[in-house]
GUVEXVO-460300 format. One record per atom (N, C-alpha, C): atom name; x, y, z; chain; residue in three letters; residue number from 1. Coordinates in pm, whole numbers, padded with zeros to 5 digits. Layout:
<sites>
<site name="CA" px="X" py="Y" pz="Z" chain="A" resn="ALA" resi="NUM"/>
...
</sites>
This chain:
<sites>
<site name="N" px="-15714" py="18614" pz="29335" chain="A" resn="MET" resi="1"/>
<site name="CA" px="-15654" py="18549" pz="29393" chain="A" resn="MET" resi="1"/>
<site name="C" px="-15697" py="18428" pz="29417" chain="A" resn="MET" resi="1"/>
<site name="N" px="-15663" py="18279" pz="29418" chain="A" resn="VAL" resi="2"/>
<site name="CA" px="-15748" py="18158" pz="29418" chain="A" resn="VAL" resi="2"/>
<site name="C" px="-15671" py="18083" pz="29552" chain="A" resn="VAL" resi="2"/>
<site name="N" px="-15761" py="18062" pz="29619" chain="A" resn="LYS" resi="3"/>
<site name="CA" px="-15689" py="17982" pz="29754" chain="A" resn="LYS" resi="3"/>
<site name="C" px="-15772" py="17857" pz="29733" chain="A" resn="LYS" resi="3"/>
<site name="N" px="-15714" py="17721" pz="29793" chain="A" resn="VAL" resi="4"/>
<site name="CA" px="-15742" py="17577" pz="29822" chain="A" resn="VAL" resi="4"/>
<site name="C" px="-15755" py="17555" pz="29958" chain="A" resn="VAL" resi="4"/>
<site name="N" px="-15850" py="17539" pz="30020" chain="A" resn="TYR" resi="5"/>
<site name="CA" px="-15835" py="17516" pz="30151" chain="A" resn="TYR" resi="5"/>
<site name="C" px="-15845" py="17365" pz="30143" chain="A" resn="TYR" resi="5"/>
<site name="N" px="-15767" py="17275" pz="30240" chain="A" resn="SER" resi="6"/>
<site name="CA" px="-15732" py="17123" pz="30254" chain="A" resn="SER" resi="6"/>
<site name="C" px="-15722" py="17101" pz="30363" chain="A" resn="SER" resi="6"/>
<site name="N" px="-15676" py="16971" pz="30379" chain="A" resn="ILE" resi="7"/>
<site name="CA" px="-15621" py="16870" pz="30474" chain="A" resn="ILE" resi="7"/>
<site name="C" px="-15538" py="16769" pz="30451" chain="A" resn="ILE" resi="7"/>
<site name="N" px="-15470" py="16753" pz="30526" chain="A" resn="HIS" resi="8"/>
<site name="CA" px="-15371" py="16654" pz="30515" chain="A" resn="HIS" resi="8"/>
<site name="C" px="-15405" py="16515" pz="30420" chain="A" resn="HIS" resi="8"/>
<site name="N" px="-15405" py="16411" pz="30327" chain="A" resn="ASN" resi="9"/>
<site name="CA" px="-15420" py="16279" pz="30339" chain="A" resn="ASN" resi="9"/>
<site name="C" px="-15580" py="16309" pz="30288" chain="A" resn="ASN" resi="9"/>
<site name="N" px="-15592" py="16360" pz="30188" chain="A" resn="CYS" resi="10"/>
<site name="CA" px="-15762" py="16415" pz="30133" chain="A" resn="CYS" resi="10"/>
<site name="C" px="-15729" py="16403" pz="29981" chain="A" resn="CYS" resi="10"/>
<site name="N" px="-15812" py="16277" pz="29970" chain="A" resn="PRO" resi="11"/>
<site name="CA" px="-15787" py="16265" pz="29779" chain="A" resn="PRO" resi="11"/>
<site name="C" px="-15861" py="16343" pz="29710" chain="A" resn="PRO" resi="11"/>
<site name="N" px="-15960" py="16417" pz="29791" chain="A" resn="TRP" resi="12"/>
<site name="CA" px="-16043" py="16505" pz="29702" chain="A" resn="TRP" resi="12"/>
<site name="C" px="-15975" py="16645" pz="29678" chain="A" resn="TRP" resi="12"/>
<site name="N" px="-15907" py="16642" pz="29792" chain="A" resn="CYS" resi="13"/>
<site name="CA" px="-15819" py="16787" pz="29802" chain="A" resn="CYS" resi="13"/>
<site name="C" px="-15703" py="16800" pz="29684" chain="A" resn="CYS" resi="13"/>
<site name="N" px="-15663" py="16646" pz="29670" chain="A" resn="ASP" resi="14"/>
<site name="CA" px="-15546" py="16599" pz="29597" chain="A" resn="ASP" resi="14"/>
<site name="C" px="-15591" py="16677" pz="29444" chain="A" resn="ASP" resi="14"/>
<site name="N" px="-15753" py="16628" pz="29444" chain="A" resn="LYS" resi="15"/>
<site name="CA" px="-15774" py="16627" pz="29307" chain="A" resn="LYS" resi="15"/>
<site name="C" px="-15797" py="16764" pz="29261" chain="A" resn="LYS" resi="15"/>
<site name="N" px="-15860" py="16820" pz="29355" chain="A" resn="VAL" resi="16"/>
<site name="CA" px="-15916" py="16940" pz="29351" chain="A" resn="VAL" resi="16"/>
<site name="C" px="-15732" py="17045" pz="29294" chain="A" resn="VAL" resi="16"/>
<site name="N" px="-15631" py="17028" pz="29358" chain="A" resn="LYS" resi="17"/>
<site name="CA" px="-15501" py="17094" pz="29343" chain="A" resn="LYS" resi="17"/>
<site name="C" px="-15408" py="17023" pz="29201" chain="A" resn="LYS" resi="17"/>
<site name="N" px="-15463" py="16918" pz="29167" chain="A" resn="LYS" resi="18"/>
<site name="CA" px="-15438" py="16839" pz="29036" chain="A" resn="LYS" resi="18"/>
<site name="C" px="-15497" py="16917" pz="28934" chain="A" resn="LYS" resi="18"/>
<site name="N" px="-15626" py="16913" pz="28953" chain="A" resn="TYR" resi="19"/>
<site name="CA" px="-15714" py="16992" pz="28818" chain="A" resn="TYR" resi="19"/>
<site name="C" px="-15639" py="17138" pz="28795" chain="A" resn="TYR" resi="19"/>
<site name="N" px="-15638" py="17195" pz="28911" chain="A" resn="LEU" resi="20"/>
<site name="CA" px="-15603" py="17350" pz="28883" chain="A" resn="LEU" resi="20"/>
<site name="C" px="-15457" py="17373" pz="28795" chain="A" resn="LEU" resi="20"/>
<site name="N" px="-15386" py="17256" pz="28898" chain="A" resn="LYS" resi="21"/>
<site name="CA" px="-15269" py="17256" pz="28836" chain="A" resn="LYS" resi="21"/>
<site name="C" px="-15239" py="17211" pz="28662" chain="A" resn="LYS" resi="21"/>
<site name="N" px="-15336" py="17134" pz="28592" chain="A" resn="SER" resi="22"/>
<site name="CA" px="-15365" py="17090" pz="28493" chain="A" resn="SER" resi="22"/>
<site name="C" px="-15407" py="17207" pz="28377" chain="A" resn="SER" resi="22"/>
<site name="N" px="-15486" py="17318" pz="28463" chain="A" resn="ARG" resi="23"/>
<site name="CA" px="-15550" py="17374" pz="28435" chain="A" resn="ARG" resi="23"/>
<site name="C" px="-15469" py="17553" pz="28419" chain="A" resn="ARG" resi="23"/>
<site name="N" px="-15342" py="17516" pz="28443" chain="A" resn="ASN" resi="24"/>
<site name="CA" px="-15228" py="17627" pz="28487" chain="A" resn="ASN" resi="24"/>
<site name="C" px="-15302" py="17734" pz="28563" chain="A" resn="ASN" resi="24"/>
<site name="N" px="-15361" py="17709" pz="28658" chain="A" resn="VAL" resi="25"/>
<site name="CA" px="-15397" py="17833" pz="28745" chain="A" resn="VAL" resi="25"/>
<site name="C" px="-15321" py="17826" pz="28891" chain="A" resn="VAL" resi="25"/>
<site name="N" px="-15268" py="17955" pz="28918" chain="A" resn="ASP" resi="26"/>
<site name="CA" px="-15222" py="17958" pz="29016" chain="A" resn="ASP" resi="26"/>
<site name="C" px="-15294" py="17977" pz="29141" chain="A" resn="ASP" resi="26"/>
<site name="N" px="-15274" py="17884" pz="29239" chain="A" resn="TYR" resi="27"/>
<site name="CA" px="-15348" py="17886" pz="29363" chain="A" resn="TYR" resi="27"/>
<site name="C" px="-15259" py="17888" pz="29512" chain="A" resn="TYR" resi="27"/>
<site name="N" px="-15329" py="17943" pz="29600" chain="A" resn="GLN" resi="28"/>
<site name="CA" px="-15229" py="17919" pz="29728" chain="A" resn="GLN" resi="28"/>
<site name="C" px="-15307" py="17827" pz="29789" chain="A" resn="GLN" resi="28"/>
<site name="N" px="-15247" py="17725" pz="29866" chain="A" resn="GLU" resi="29"/>
<site name="CA" px="-15294" py="17618" pz="29956" chain="A" resn="GLU" resi="29"/>
<site name="C" px="-15295" py="17660" pz="30088" chain="A" resn="GLU" resi="29"/>
<site name="N" px="-15407" py="17616" pz="30169" chain="A" resn="CYS" resi="30"/>
<site name="CA" px="-15362" py="17671" pz="30282" chain="A" resn="CYS" resi="30"/>
<site name="C" px="-15448" py="17562" pz="30387" chain="A" resn="CYS" resi="30"/>
<site name="N" px="-15379" py="17526" pz="30433" chain="A" resn="ASN" resi="31"/>
<site name="CA" px="-15398" py="17386" pz="30491" chain="A" resn="ASN" resi="31"/>
<site name="C" px="-15474" py="17395" pz="30625" chain="A" resn="ASN" resi="31"/>
<site name="N" px="-15579" py="17351" pz="30683" chain="A" resn="ILE" resi="32"/>
<site name="CA" px="-15629" py="17406" pz="30795" chain="A" resn="ILE" resi="32"/>
<site name="C" px="-15619" py="17322" pz="30916" chain="A" resn="ILE" resi="32"/>
<site name="N" px="-15590" py="17216" pz="30878" chain="A" resn="GLU" resi="33"/>
<site name="CA" px="-15481" py="17164" pz="31040" chain="A" resn="GLU" resi="33"/>
<site name="C" px="-15358" py="17195" pz="31070" chain="A" resn="GLU" resi="33"/>
<site name="N" px="-15284" py="17289" pz="30977" chain="A" resn="ASP" resi="34"/>
<site name="CA" px="-15160" py="17348" pz="30992" chain="A" resn="ASP" resi="34"/>
<site name="C" px="-15182" py="17491" pz="31047" chain="A" resn="ASP" resi="34"/>
<site name="N" px="-15309" py="17494" pz="31020" chain="A" resn="ASP" resi="35"/>
<site name="CA" px="-15312" py="17693" pz="31040" chain="A" resn="ASP" resi="35"/>
<site name="C" px="-15397" py="17703" pz="31088" chain="A" resn="ASP" resi="35"/>
<site name="N" px="-15437" py="17790" pz="31205" chain="A" resn="ALA" resi="36"/>
<site name="CA" px="-15573" py="17806" pz="31253" chain="A" resn="ALA" resi="36"/>
<site name="C" px="-15606" py="17933" pz="31192" chain="A" resn="ALA" resi="36"/>
<site name="N" px="-15553" py="18006" pz="31136" chain="A" resn="ALA" resi="37"/>
<site name="CA" px="-15608" py="18116" pz="31089" chain="A" resn="ALA" resi="37"/>
<site name="C" px="-15645" py="18056" pz="30953" chain="A" resn="ALA" resi="37"/>
<site name="N" px="-15612" py="18022" pz="30868" chain="A" resn="ALA" resi="38"/>
<site name="CA" px="-15669" py="17930" pz="30741" chain="A" resn="ALA" resi="38"/>
<site name="C" px="-15830" py="17858" pz="30762" chain="A" resn="ALA" resi="38"/>
<site name="N" px="-15830" py="17802" pz="30920" chain="A" resn="LEU" resi="39"/>
<site name="CA" px="-15931" py="17724" pz="30956" chain="A" resn="LEU" resi="39"/>
<site name="C" px="-16037" py="17847" pz="30981" chain="A" resn="LEU" resi="39"/>
<site name="N" px="-16011" py="17943" pz="31040" chain="A" resn="ALA" resi="40"/>
<site name="CA" px="-16072" py="18030" pz="31057" chain="A" resn="ALA" resi="40"/>
<site name="C" px="-16182" py="18094" pz="30933" chain="A" resn="ALA" resi="40"/>
<site name="N" px="-16073" py="18152" pz="30852" chain="A" resn="GLU" resi="41"/>
<site name="CA" px="-16111" py="18175" pz="30725" chain="A" resn="GLU" resi="41"/>
<site name="C" px="-16202" py="18065" pz="30666" chain="A" resn="GLU" resi="41"/>
<site name="N" px="-16194" py="17980" pz="30661" chain="A" resn="CYS" resi="42"/>
<site name="CA" px="-16264" py="17860" pz="30598" chain="A" resn="CYS" resi="42"/>
<site name="C" px="-16415" py="17831" pz="30659" chain="A" resn="CYS" resi="42"/>
<site name="N" px="-16372" py="17849" pz="30798" chain="A" resn="GLN" resi="43"/>
<site name="CA" px="-16519" py="17850" pz="30828" chain="A" resn="GLN" resi="43"/>
<site name="C" px="-16585" py="18009" pz="30829" chain="A" resn="GLN" resi="43"/>
<site name="N" px="-16531" py="18095" pz="30797" chain="A" resn="ALA" resi="44"/>
<site name="CA" px="-16593" py="18222" pz="30807" chain="A" resn="ALA" resi="44"/>
<site name="C" px="-16657" py="18245" pz="30683" chain="A" resn="ALA" resi="44"/>
<site name="N" px="-16614" py="18155" pz="30553" chain="A" resn="LEU" resi="45"/>
<site name="CA" px="-16664" py="18136" pz="30438" chain="A" resn="LEU" resi="45"/>
<site name="C" px="-16752" py="18032" pz="30435" chain="A" resn="LEU" resi="45"/>
<site name="N" px="-16772" py="17924" pz="30460" chain="A" resn="THR" resi="46"/>
<site name="CA" px="-16864" py="17816" pz="30421" chain="A" resn="THR" resi="46"/>
<site name="C" px="-16919" py="17788" pz="30588" chain="A" resn="THR" resi="46"/>
<site name="N" px="-16931" py="17817" pz="30643" chain="A" resn="ASN" resi="47"/>
<site name="CA" px="-16996" py="17817" pz="30797" chain="A" resn="ASN" resi="47"/>
<site name="C" px="-16969" py="17673" pz="30845" chain="A" resn="ASN" resi="47"/>
<site name="N" px="-16849" py="17596" pz="30764" chain="A" resn="ASP" resi="48"/>
<site name="CA" px="-16810" py="17473" pz="30783" chain="A" resn="ASP" resi="48"/>
<site name="C" px="-16662" py="17431" pz="30800" chain="A" resn="ASP" resi="48"/>
<site name="N" px="-16629" py="17298" pz="30788" chain="A" resn="GLU" resi="49"/>
<site name="CA" px="-16473" py="17218" pz="30815" chain="A" resn="GLU" resi="49"/>
<site name="C" px="-16490" py="17176" pz="30700" chain="A" resn="GLU" resi="49"/>
<site name="N" px="-16574" py="17152" pz="30612" chain="A" resn="ALA" resi="50"/>
<site name="CA" px="-16560" py="17076" pz="30494" chain="A" resn="ALA" resi="50"/>
<site name="C" px="-16452" py="17094" pz="30401" chain="A" resn="ALA" resi="50"/>
<site name="N" px="-16368" py="17005" pz="30335" chain="A" resn="VAL" resi="51"/>
<site name="CA" px="-16302" py="17036" pz="30258" chain="A" resn="VAL" resi="51"/>
<site name="C" px="-16306" py="16935" pz="30132" chain="A" resn="VAL" resi="51"/>
<site name="N" px="-16272" py="16972" pz="30024" chain="A" resn="PRO" resi="52"/>
<site name="CA" px="-16165" py="17088" pz="29973" chain="A" resn="PRO" resi="52"/>
<site name="C" px="-16280" py="17188" pz="29971" chain="A" resn="PRO" resi="52"/>
<site name="N" px="-16247" py="17323" pz="29977" chain="A" resn="VAL" resi="53"/>
<site name="CA" px="-16305" py="17459" pz="29937" chain="A" resn="VAL" resi="53"/>
<site name="C" px="-16243" py="17530" pz="29819" chain="A" resn="VAL" resi="53"/>
<site name="N" px="-16264" py="17600" pz="29714" chain="A" resn="VAL" resi="54"/>
<site name="CA" px="-16196" py="17637" pz="29601" chain="A" resn="VAL" resi="54"/>
<site name="C" px="-16253" py="17783" pz="29659" chain="A" resn="VAL" resi="54"/>
<site name="N" px="-16140" py="17913" pz="29676" chain="A" resn="THR" resi="55"/>
<site name="CA" px="-16220" py="18062" pz="29650" chain="A" resn="THR" resi="55"/>
<site name="C" px="-16126" py="18127" pz="29554" chain="A" resn="THR" resi="55"/>
<site name="N" px="-16201" py="18214" pz="29513" chain="A" resn="VAL" resi="56"/>
<site name="CA" px="-16178" py="18341" pz="29466" chain="A" resn="VAL" resi="56"/>
<site name="C" px="-16190" py="18459" pz="29510" chain="A" resn="VAL" resi="56"/>
<site name="N" px="-16078" py="18539" pz="29550" chain="A" resn="ASP" resi="57"/>
<site name="CA" px="-16082" py="18672" pz="29671" chain="A" resn="ASP" resi="57"/>
<site name="C" px="-16140" py="18667" pz="29744" chain="A" resn="ASP" resi="57"/>
<site name="N" px="-16203" py="18536" pz="29830" chain="A" resn="GLY" resi="58"/>
<site name="CA" px="-16250" py="18495" pz="29948" chain="A" resn="GLY" resi="58"/>
<site name="C" px="-16374" py="18551" pz="29950" chain="A" resn="GLY" resi="58"/>
<site name="N" px="-16455" py="18563" pz="29825" chain="A" resn="LYS" resi="59"/>
<site name="CA" px="-16585" py="18589" pz="29816" chain="A" resn="LYS" resi="59"/>
<site name="C" px="-16682" py="18465" pz="29762" chain="A" resn="LYS" resi="59"/>
<site name="N" px="-16626" py="18401" pz="29636" chain="A" resn="GLU" resi="60"/>
<site name="CA" px="-16735" py="18312" pz="29566" chain="A" resn="GLU" resi="60"/>
<site name="C" px="-16675" py="18180" pz="29632" chain="A" resn="GLU" resi="60"/>
<site name="N" px="-16706" py="18049" pz="29651" chain="A" resn="TYR" resi="61"/>
<site name="CA" px="-16630" py="17919" pz="29671" chain="A" resn="TYR" resi="61"/>
<site name="C" px="-16675" py="17835" pz="29613" chain="A" resn="TYR" resi="61"/>
<site name="N" px="-16635" py="17728" pz="29588" chain="A" resn="VAL" resi="62"/>
<site name="CA" px="-16724" py="17593" pz="29567" chain="A" resn="VAL" resi="62"/>
<site name="C" px="-16618" py="17471" pz="29628" chain="A" resn="VAL" resi="62"/>
<site name="N" px="-16737" py="17407" pz="29725" chain="A" resn="LEU" resi="63"/>
<site name="CA" px="-16691" py="17304" pz="29828" chain="A" resn="LEU" resi="63"/>
<site name="C" px="-16744" py="17217" pz="29750" chain="A" resn="LEU" resi="63"/>
<site name="N" px="-16629" py="17087" pz="29755" chain="A" resn="GLY" resi="64"/>
<site name="CA" px="-16570" py="16966" pz="29694" chain="A" resn="GLY" resi="64"/>
<site name="C" px="-16520" py="17012" pz="29555" chain="A" resn="GLY" resi="64"/>
<site name="N" px="-16473" py="16867" pz="29500" chain="A" resn="PHE" resi="65"/>
<site name="CA" px="-16454" py="16864" pz="29349" chain="A" resn="PHE" resi="65"/>
<site name="C" px="-16541" py="16832" pz="29279" chain="A" resn="PHE" resi="65"/>
<site name="N" px="-16588" py="16956" pz="29228" chain="A" resn="ASP" resi="66"/>
<site name="CA" px="-16703" py="16998" pz="29101" chain="A" resn="ASP" resi="66"/>
<site name="C" px="-16603" py="17103" pz="28978" chain="A" resn="ASP" resi="66"/>
<site name="N" px="-16557" py="17043" pz="28868" chain="A" resn="LYS" resi="67"/>
<site name="CA" px="-16505" py="17065" pz="28754" chain="A" resn="LYS" resi="67"/>
<site name="C" px="-16576" py="17162" pz="28728" chain="A" resn="LYS" resi="67"/>
<site name="N" px="-16736" py="17207" pz="28703" chain="A" resn="GLY" resi="68"/>
<site name="CA" px="-16843" py="17254" pz="28639" chain="A" resn="GLY" resi="68"/>
<site name="C" px="-16824" py="17370" pz="28715" chain="A" resn="GLY" resi="68"/>
<site name="N" px="-16863" py="17366" pz="28855" chain="A" resn="LYS" resi="69"/>
<site name="CA" px="-16878" py="17496" pz="28921" chain="A" resn="LYS" resi="69"/>
<site name="C" px="-16749" py="17538" pz="28939" chain="A" resn="LYS" resi="69"/>
<site name="N" px="-16598" py="17514" pz="28932" chain="A" resn="ILE" resi="70"/>
<site name="CA" px="-16464" py="17553" pz="28928" chain="A" resn="ILE" resi="70"/>
<site name="C" px="-16436" py="17610" pz="28804" chain="A" resn="ILE" resi="70"/>
<site name="N" px="-16436" py="17560" pz="28719" chain="A" resn="ASP" resi="71"/>
<site name="CA" px="-16451" py="17643" pz="28557" chain="A" resn="ASP" resi="71"/>
<site name="C" px="-16541" py="17720" pz="28595" chain="A" resn="ASP" resi="71"/>
<site name="N" px="-16677" py="17758" pz="28630" chain="A" resn="ALA" resi="72"/>
<site name="CA" px="-16760" py="17847" pz="28604" chain="A" resn="ALA" resi="72"/>
<site name="C" px="-16717" py="17986" pz="28706" chain="A" resn="ALA" resi="72"/>
<site name="N" px="-16666" py="17958" pz="28807" chain="A" resn="MET" resi="73"/>
<site name="CA" px="-16634" py="18043" pz="28890" chain="A" resn="MET" resi="73"/>
<site name="C" px="-16481" py="18114" pz="28866" chain="A" resn="MET" resi="73"/>
<site name="N" px="-16383" py="18052" pz="28773" chain="A" resn="LEU" resi="74"/>
<site name="CA" px="-16292" py="18090" pz="28728" chain="A" resn="LEU" resi="74"/>
<site name="C" px="-16295" py="18151" pz="28598" chain="A" resn="LEU" resi="74"/>
<site name="N" px="-16415" py="18151" pz="28544" chain="A" resn="GLY" resi="75"/>
<site name="CA" px="-16418" py="18171" pz="28424" chain="A" resn="GLY" resi="75"/>
<site name="C" px="-16344" py="18067" pz="28307" chain="A" resn="GLY" resi="75"/>
<site name="N" px="-16298" py="17957" pz="28319" chain="A" resn="LEU" resi="76"/>
<site name="CA" px="-16230" py="17847" pz="28232" chain="A" resn="LEU" resi="76"/>
<site name="C" px="-16318" py="17802" pz="28153" chain="A" resn="LEU" resi="76"/>
<site name="N" px="-16298" py="17762" pz="28046" chain="A" resn="ASN" resi="77"/>
<site name="CA" px="-16404" py="17701" pz="27920" chain="A" resn="ASN" resi="77"/>
<site name="C" px="-16341" py="17557" pz="27872" chain="A" resn="ASN" resi="77"/>
</sites>
């Protein structure tokens, strides 16, 4: 399960989501401004509130828009 933690009006969050769509990666968006549980999950994972955060199964994560790290984490070439 791929999740993207994001906020409203975040250009980097939009870039991550567009990139994942372009790579045909299904993901669940979790807006930490609208969802207190998503905020708590994001904070527990990263010890921060910085976004975007892309995670796989709540274990590994990438903070920010880093194509190389996202591709490596998801096994994309």
